[in-house]
C-alpha positions as CSV (number, residue, x, y, z in Angstrom):
1,X,15.7,2.6,23.2
2,X,12.8,4.9,22.6
3,X,9.3,3.9,23.5
4,X,6.9,3.4,20.4
5,X,4.6,6.3,20.3
6,X,4.0,6.6,16.7
7,X,2.2,4.0,14.3
8,X,3.0,3.9,10.7
9,X,0.7,2.2,8.4
10,X,1.1,0.6,4.9
11,X,-2.6,0.7,2.8
12,X,-2.6,-2.2,0.2
13,X,-3.7,-5.1,2.0
14,X,-3.5,-4.0,5.5
15,X,-6.1,-1.3,5.6
16,X,-7.7,-1.7,1.9
17,X,-7.7,-5.1,0.0
18,X,-5.8,-4.9,-3.1
19,X,-5.8,-8.0,-5.7
20,X,-5.8,-8.0,-9.6
21,X,-7.3,-11.6,-9.7
22,X,-10.6,-10.0,-8.5
23,X,-10.7,-8.3,-12.0
24,X,-9.1,-10.5,-13.9
25,X,-10.9,-13.8,-12.6
26,X,-14.1,-11.8,-14.3
27,X,-12.2,-10.8,-17.5
28,X,-10.3,-14.1,-18.1
29,X,-12.3,-17.0,-16.2
30,X,-10.0,-19.3,-17.1
31,X,-7.4,-19.5,-14.3
32,X,-4.5,-20.8,-16.3
33,X,-5.1,-18.1,-18.8
34,X,-5.6,-15.5,-16.0
35,X,-2.6,-16.5,-14.2
36,X,-0.2,-16.3,-17.8
37,X,-1.7,-12.5,-18.3
38,X,-0.8,-11.5,-14.7
39,X,2.7,-13.1,-15.3
40,X,3.7,-12.3,-18.8
41,X,1.5,-9.0,-19.4
42,X,0.2,-6.8,-16.7
43,X,3.0,-8.0,-14.6
44,X,4.0,-7.2,-10.7
45,X,7.0,-5.0,-12.4
46,X,5.2,-3.1,-15.1
47,X,2.4,-1.8,-12.3
48,X,5.1,-0.9,-10.0
49,X,6.1,1.6,-12.4
50,X,2.9,3.4,-11.9
51,X,3.4,3.4,-8.3
52,X,6.9,5.0,-9.1
53,X,5.3,7.8,-11.1
54,X,5.1,6.7,-14.5
55,X,1.7,7.8,-15.7
56,X,-1.5,5.4,-16.7
57,X,-1.8,6.5,-20.1
58,X,2.2,6.2,-20.8
59,X,2.1,2.8,-19.3
60,X,-1.1,1.4,-20.9
61,X,0.0,2.6,-24.3
62,X,3.2,1.0,-24.2
63,X,1.8,-2.5,-23.0
64,X,-1.0,-2.2,-25.7
65,X,1.7,-1.6,-28.4
66,X,3.8,-4.9,-27.4
67,X,0.6,-6.9,-26.8
68,X,-2.2,-5.6,-29.2
69,X,-3.9,-8.7,-28.8
70,X,-4.5,-8.2,-25.1
71,X,-5.7,-4.8,-25.8
72,X,-9.0,-4.8,-24.2
73,X,-7.8,-6.4,-20.9
74,X,-4.6,-4.1,-20.7
75,X,-7.0,-0.9,-20.9
76,X,-9.3,-2.6,-18.0
77,X,-6.2,-2.4,-15.9
78,X,-7.1,1.5,-15.7
79,X,-10.7,1.6,-16.6
80,X,-11.7,-1.0,-14.2
81,X,-9.0,-0.4,-11.8
82,X,-11.3,-0.2,-8.7
83,X,-12.8,-4.0,-9.1
84,X,-9.2,-4.7,-7.8
85,X,-9.2,-2.7,-4.9
86,X,-12.9,-3.9,-3.6
87,X,-13.3,-2.4,-0.1
88,X,-11.5,-1.8,3.3
89,X,-10.2,-4.6,5.6
90,X,-12.8,-3.7,8.6
91,X,-10.7,-5.1,11.5
92,X,-7.7,-3.0,10.6
93,X,-9.6,0.1,9.9
94,X,-11.1,-0.4,13.1
95,X,-7.5,-0.4,14.9
96,X,-7.0,2.4,13.1
97,X,-9.6,4.4,14.4
98,X,-9.1,3.4,18.0
99,X,-5.5,4.7,17.8
100,X,-6.9,7.7,16.2
101,X,-9.0,8.2,19.3
102,X,-6.7,7.8,21.7
103,X,-4.3,10.4,20.2
104,X,-1.6,8.0,18.8
105,X,0.3,10.1,16.0
106,X,-0.9,8.2,12.6
107,X,1.4,8.5,9.4
108,X,1.3,6.3,6.4
109,X,3.7,5.2,3.7
110,X,2.3,3.6,0.5
111,X,3.7,2.7,-2.9
112,X,0.5,3.9,-4.9
113,X,0.2,6.0,-8.1
114,X,-0.5,9.3,-7.7
115,X,-4.0,9.1,-10.0
116,X,-5.4,6.2,-8.2
117,X,-4.2,6.9,-4.8
118,X,-6.0,10.6,-5.0
119,X,-9.3,8.5,-6.2
120,X,-9.0,6.0,-3.2
121,X,-8.7,8.4,-0.9
122,X,-12.0,10.4,-1.9
123,X,-13.7,6.6,-2.2
124,X,-12.7,5.7,1.5
125,X,-12.2,9.2,3.2
126,X,-11.1,7.4,6.3
127,X,-7.8,7.2,4.5
128,X,-7.1,10.7,5.1
129,X,-6.8,10.4,8.8
130,X,-2.8,10.5,9.1
131,X,-1.2,13.6,9.8
132,X,0.9,12.8,6.8
133,X,0.8,10.0,3.8
134,X,4.3,9.4,1.7
135,X,3.3,8.4,-1.5
136,X,5.7,6.8,-3.3
137,X,4.5,8.3,-7.2
138,X,5.0,11.7,-5.6
139,X,8.5,11.0,-4.6
140,X,9.7,8.9,-7.1
141,X,10.6,6.3,-4.8
142,X,9.4,2.8,-3.7
143,X,9.5,0.7,-0.9
144,X,11.5,-0.7,0.3
145,X,14.3,1.9,-0.8
146,X,15.4,3.2,2.5
147,X,15.0,6.8,1.0
148,X,11.2,6.6,1.3
149,X,10.9,6.0,4.9
150,X,13.4,8.7,5.6
151,X,11.2,10.9,3.6
152,X,8.6,10.7,6.6
153,X,11.0,10.8,9.2
154,X,12.5,14.4,8.1
155,X,9.5,15.8,6.9
156,X,7.6,14.6,10.0
157,X,10.6,15.4,12.5
158,X,10.3,11.6,13.9
159,X,12.1,9.8,15.8
160,X,12.7,6.2,13.9
161,X,12.7,4.0,17.1
162,X,9.7,5.7,18.3
163,X,8.1,4.8,15.3
164,X,6.2,1.3,14.5
165,X,5.9,0.6,10.9
166,X,3.2,-2.1,9.8
167,X,3.1,-3.8,6.1
168,X,2.5,-7.0,4.5
169,X,5.5,-7.5,2.5
170,X,8.7,-9.0,4.3
171,X,10.9,-6.8,2.0
172,X,9.1,-3.7,2.9
173,X,9.3,-4.7,6.7
174,X,12.9,-4.7,6.5
175,X,13.5,-1.6,4.7
176,X,11.7,0.0,7.5
177,X,13.9,-1.5,10.1
178,X,16.9,-0.4,7.9
179,X,16.4,3.1,8.8
180,X,15.9,2.4,12.4
181,X,11.8,2.2,12.6
182,X,10.6,-0.7,14.6
183,X,8.5,-2.7,12.4
184,X,6.1,-6.0,11.9
185,X,4.5,-7.5,8.9
186,X,0.6,-7.6,8.7
187,X,-1.3,-11.0,8.6
188,X,-4.4,-9.8,9.9
189,X,-6.1,-7.3,12.1
190,X,-5.7,-9.8,15.3
191,X,-2.4,-10.3,14.9
192,X,-2.0,-6.7,14.6
193,X,-3.5,-5.9,17.9
194,X,-1.2,-8.4,19.7
195,X,1.8,-6.6,17.8
196,X,0.5,-3.0,19.0
197,X,0.2,-4.6,22.5
198,X,4.0,-6.2,22.5
199,X,5.4,-2.6,21.4
200,X,3.3,-1.3,24.6
201,X,0.0,0.3,22.3
202,X,-2.7,-1.7,24.2
203,X,-6.0,-1.1,22.4
204,X,-8.0,-2.2,25.4
């Protein structure tokens, strides 16, 4: 079996924190109201369509038309989106920079909308470190569809068995394994360092 030479990162909740409750905890202080809003109005499934390539203007307009009583809160998903993405996960970024300094080939696959991805890499320039980033909205594909991993592999002529993929979502890890990549679920920077060492990439 090929040894791991290449590391492929997810972005959200691996390198940069993402949590809608940070914004809606401010807008809807009652936890029960907030949780119902996120479960029934601005849902995960609705948000994934932005990651698939739907425009924010179209998605927001559709949801406001269905739930006009929540217009201000729905529009906040766009207008105050960056409150849901408060900052980098410092320990993970330190590992990323160590890998880059060692010359390890680095790539990323992320479920992200086109507009917000562009804003995010300007806000956090370290996310430009990758040789290539496959963005779901650009490809109209979402993890864990095996096709999105194959985009990265084909575009960059990578051996899947030589790639270690890191993601916080179990299904996305399984999607990478389905195309022959090695993959681990991210839980913390410390655990990530251990996982890298277990695959022959020692940061020490």
